[in-house]
N, C-alpha and C positions, 0 to 999 in steps of 0.2 A: 761808094757807100760802104761803111765799116761793118764787117760781119759781126753778128751778135756773139758774145763770148759764150762758149759752151760750159755749163756748170757740171763738174765731174765729182764733186764731194760735198759733204755737209758744210764744210767751212766756206766753200764757194757760194753756197746758197744763202748764208746767214745775212749778209748786207741787204740783199733784195727782200728777204723776209722781214727784216727790221723796218724797212721803209713802208711796207704794206701795213704792218701793225701800227706804226706811227700815224699813218694817214687814216686808217679805218678803226683803230682800236682792236683789242683782242676779240671782243664779242661781235664786232661788225666785220671782222675778216673771215672770208670764206676760203675754202680750198681752191675754188675757181680763181679768186684774186691772187692767191699765193702761187698757183700754177702759172698764171699769166705773167706775173712779175719775175719768176725765176726761169720761165721757159721750159719747165719740167712738167711732165704729165703727172696726174695724181698718183699713179703707180710708182713713179720715180721718187716723188716726194715721200711716199710711205716707205720706200726702200731706205732713204736716208734718215727718215724720222718715223719709225714704226709706231710711236705714240701719238702720231697725228699733230694737230694744231697745238696741243699743250706742250708736246716735246719741242716743237719749233720755237714757241715762245720761250721756253726754258733755255734753249740753246742761244737765243738772241740775248736774253738777260745775262747769261753766262759770259757772252762776248763783251757786253757792256761793262760788266763787273771787271773783267780782265783789263779792259782799257783804263778804267778808273783806278785800278790798283797801280798800274804802271805810271799813269800821268798825274794822278791826284793824291791817292792815299799814301803810297810809299814815300814820295817826296816830302809830304807833310810829316810823316812819322820819323823820317831820317834827316830832317832839316838841320843843317849846320848853322844856317842863318835864317831864323824864323821869318823875318820881314821879307826876305827874298823868296821864301817858299810861299808865303801868302800872295805876293804879287804874281808869282808863276801860276799858282792855283787859279786866280781870277782870270789870268790871260787864257789859260786852257779852257776854263768854263765858258768864256766869251766865244771862243772859236768853236767848241764842241756844240754848244746850244745855239750857235749862229745868232748871237745877241737876242735870243728869245724867239727866233723864227723856227727853231727846231724843238719840238716838245721833249720832255723828259719821259721816255717810255716807261722807266721803272715807276716813276711817280704816277703816271696815268693808269697803269695796271693796278696800282695800290688803291685806286678810287672805285673800282668796279667789283661786282660780286666774285669774279674769278680770282681776286687777289688771294683768297685762301689757298688756292692751288700753288701759288708762287710766294707764299708768305715768307719763307726762309730767305729767298733771294732778295725780296723787297726790304725786309728788316735788316739783312746783312749789309746791303748797299748804304742805307741811310745811317745805320748805327756806326759803320766804319768811317764814313765821311765825317760825322760829328766827332767821333773819338780821335781820329787822326788830326783834326783841326784843334781839338782840345790839347792834344799832346804837343803840337807845334807851339801853341800859345804858352803852355806851361814851360816849354823849353826856353821861352823868352821871358820867363819869370812872371807871367801873368798869373794871379791867384786862381786856384782851381775853380772856385765858385763863379768867378768872372769869366774864365775861359770857357766853361760849359755853357753859360748863358750866351756868350758871343757866338760860339760855334753853332748852337741851335738856331739862333737868330739868323746867322749867315746862310746856313743850308736851307732853312725854311724860306728865307727871303729870296734866295736864288730861284727856288721852285715857284714861289708866288710871282716873281718877276717874269718868268716864262709865261705863266698863264695870263697875266695882265698885258704883257707885250703882244701876245697873240690875239687876245680879245680886242685890244685897241688898234691892232695892226700898226704898231709903232715901236720899232726897235729901240728908239731913244728911251722909252720907259724902262726897258731892261737895263740899259747902260746906266741910267740915273740910280736905280735901285742897287745894282751891282757895285757902283762906285761908292755909294754911301756905306755899304757893308765893308768894302775894302778899306775905306777911311777909318771906320770904327775898329777894325782888326789891327790895322797898323798903328792907330792911335793908342790902343791898349798896350801894344808892345813898346812903343816909345815911352809911355808913362811908366811902365814897369822898369824899363832901362834907366830912366832918370831917377826913380826911387832907389834902385839898386846902387847907382853911383853915389847918391846922397848918403845912403847907409854906409857905404865903403869909406867915404870921407869922414863920417862921424866916428868910425871905428879906428881911424888912423891915429 
């Protein structure tokens, strides 16, 4: 039998805290559940997180944001090849959300009364995702108005796909919706590339 890992820092506790919040939601999560998941007594939890449950959730949201910055946002913002960046983003999204089997914790917190406590983190997450995707599309010569519409549709579509796939208990739902958005994004880049080539030929 494998010994249970001893948590000795805030960082060690965050993954376990995140899964409890995903399963029970912010308002449905109790200190007893958090204590059980981490193996830490309430006193130890308060030692790591003096602000209690709110500070724990803020720490979890911060960790999610850091992951998305590295895996999603920066690659889109710094994309040398926009099409490859879009494909990589969708691949990361499929793995992270487990094809819809894993809820978006940031999105779920945004739907409950407690969202006002974490409004900066929630808005920052979604606004940067949309803006990073817009930047990537514009780097591929997609017009700004079209890039913004596609980015908003893609991010909201991914969020909706998670909800629908979980409600239907069918991961294929997530895959179909994700694939449609990926096709739309790549199609816009291809169209923009073709238009640019046509313009270049006309100017020769």
